[in-house]
N, C-alpha and C positions, 0 to 999 in steps of 0.2 A: 504450523504456519511459519514461513520464513520471516525472520525479523525484518522490519522496514529498512534498517540501515543496510543489511546484507542484500536485500532486494534492490535497493537503489544503486548500490555499488556495482552489483552484477549487471543491471540494466545500463548504467553509465559506461561500463567497460564493453559489454557485448554489443549494444546497439549504437553507441555513440563514439566508440573507439578511444575512450579516455583511459590512459594507462592506470592500472590498478594502484600503483604506488603514489599517484597524484591524488587519489580519492581518500580524504581523511575527514574525520568528524568536523574539524574546524574550517574546512575548505568551503568557500562560497561557490555557487553555481557560476557566478561571473568569473571567478578565478579559474574555474574549470573550463571556461569558454563555452558554456552551455547557453546558446542564444534563445530568444523567446520562442521560436518555432520548436526547437528541441525540448524546451521546457514543457510546452503543450503536449508534445509526443510522450515525454516522460510521465507527465501527470496522467495522461490517458492510460498508459500501460500500468501504472501503479493503481489507479482506480479499478481497472479491470481485474487485477490480481488480488487486491485486498478488499474489494467490494465496498469502497468508501467513496464519498463525493468530496472533492477538494475545492477550496476557494480558488479563484483565478490566480492570485498572485501572492507569493511569499518570496519575492525576488531577492531580498537581501538576507534571507536565512542561510545558515550554513547547512551542510549535508546532515550533520548531527542533529541540529535543531529541527530540520524537516523530518528526519526519521523519528525523533521523539514525538513530534506532533502526530505523525501517522500512527505510531504505536498507541497513542492516546485515543485517536479516532477508532481504531480497531477494537480496543478494549471497551470503549463506550458502547460501540455497536454490539459487542458480545454481551455486555451487561443488560442491554435492552431486549435482546432476543431470548424468549423463553426456551429453556433446554428441556428436551424430552427426558423423562427418568431413564436411568440406565437399564438397558435390556428391553425397553418397551418400544415397539414399532407400531405405527398406525395400522389399524385393522379395517378392512373394507368388508362390510356385511352385505351379502347378496342372498336373494331368495325371496319367496313370498312372505309378506307380513302376516302375522297371525293375530 
């Protein structure tokens, strides 16, 4: 899975037209001129790609802080999800019961 920072940087560049060189871990979304509507769009895209739910506002966070928070959410989610043993696939049984 793509690291949260890389995902955010890519989305900020591709979807919001922010030059790649302006996106740094210590840049705030305000400094990048990401307004509230764009933040909602960005949050929605991130939630869809990382399968996490984000709180409404982390407005004063830097890009690096937001990415670290996202990475923790993804790791926490992965820790809670049971993993199937390697090589085992669910098997569907069909046919008459005996």
